N, C-alpha and C positions, 0 to 999 in steps of 0.2 A: 557552457555545457553543451550548447548546440553543436559545436565543432566535434566534441568527443562523441556525442550520440550519432551524428551523421557519419563519422569515420567508422563507428562500430557496426553500422548497418550493412556494410559490405564486406566485413572481415571474414566471414565463414558461411558455410552452407547450413541451413536449418536441418535439424535431425527429427525423425519421426516422433520422438517423445518430447520435443521442446514445448509444445502447447501445454501438456500436462505438467511438465517441470516448472514452467513459468507460473501456472496457476498454483501449484504446490508452494512455490516460494512466497507468493502473495498471501496465500491462506495461512502459511506458517507464521507470518507476521501478525495477522489478526488473531490466530489461535493463541499465540504467546501473550498478546494483550489480554485476551479473555481469561487466561490462566493467571494473570498478574505477574508475568515473568518479563521484566524489562530487558534483561540481558539477552534472552532468546529473541525478543522482538527486534532489538537493535542488531543482532547478528545477521538479520536479513536485509539490513540497510547498508548501502555502499558508503564509504567514508566521505564522499563529496556530495551526498544526496541533498536534495532541497525539497521542502514541503510547502504546499500552498493550501491555505484554508481561510475562508471569509476575507479574502483580499490580503492576507498576511503571507509573507515569504519567510521561511525559517530554514536555517542550516541544520545539518544533522545534529550538531551539538546543542543548538537552541531547542530543537524539538525534544531531544533526549532529556534535557535539564528542566524545561518549563512546560512542555505540552504533553509529553508521553505519560507522566503520572496522572494527569486529568483524563487522558484517553483510556488508560487502564481502569481507573475508577469508574468511568462511564460504562465501559464494556462489561465490567463485573456486575453492574446493576441492571442492565437491560439486555434483552436478546433481540437482535434484528433478523429480518428475513431477507437474505441476499438473493438477487437474481443470478442466474449462471453468468460466469465471467465470459466476456467476449475477448478472446486472446488473439492477437496478431503477432506473428514472429517474422522477423526479417534479419536473417543471419544471427548475430550476437545481440540484437536489440529486439525487445518485445514491449508491447503495451497491452494492458488489460483494462476493460471498462465494465463496471457493474453498478447496480443500484441496491441499496439496502433500506428496507422500510423498518422504522423503529416506532413502537408504540409501547408505552409503559411509564414507570415512575423512576426518576433519577433525582436523588437528593430532595425527595419530597415534592417534586414538581412533575405534573403529568406532561408527557411529551408525545407528539405524533408528527413525524416528519420522514422525508425520504432523503437519503444521502447518496450522492453520485460519487463514484470513485474512479479516478484515472491513475493507474500506476504504470510508470515506465521502468522496465527491468532490463538489465544487461548481463550477459554471460562473461565472467572473468576468464583469465587464462587457465585457471584451475577447473573450469567447466561449471562452476557454481553460479546460479542466477541470483543477483542482488537487486533490490529496489533502488533506483536512482532518483526517483521523484514520485510523490503522491500528491494529487490534487483532489481535495474534498470540497464538495459543494452541496448545500442542502436547501430544502424548501419544505414548508408545512404540507401535511397531507390534506 
């Protein structure tokens, strides 16, 4: 994947709306999970995407089949407070970093932690930004 991402870094010039478009793509993924819409969530994910969480690496298919249902259930039960996204755009490649603070009850358990998110996003030939990778890391508050 590094070769693909490196090649896409120099393929075109950034546009004035890119930062907002990248943030909208990432937030569309999270909003779809919050609504309980797995189809809309996965529409924001590139076919060759990889997910990293708690030391595990998952393909798009693995995430969709085994992890996404749990993430949707989690997002429907708790509301997090996200920091503003720090977006960097370099041609057709971008990355966003944010933190989300969660406090509440999920499946009868009290939770209080901060999740750090790093999303790598690329622009396709059609101009649409898709998530190529997400890395989630969390720690107790």
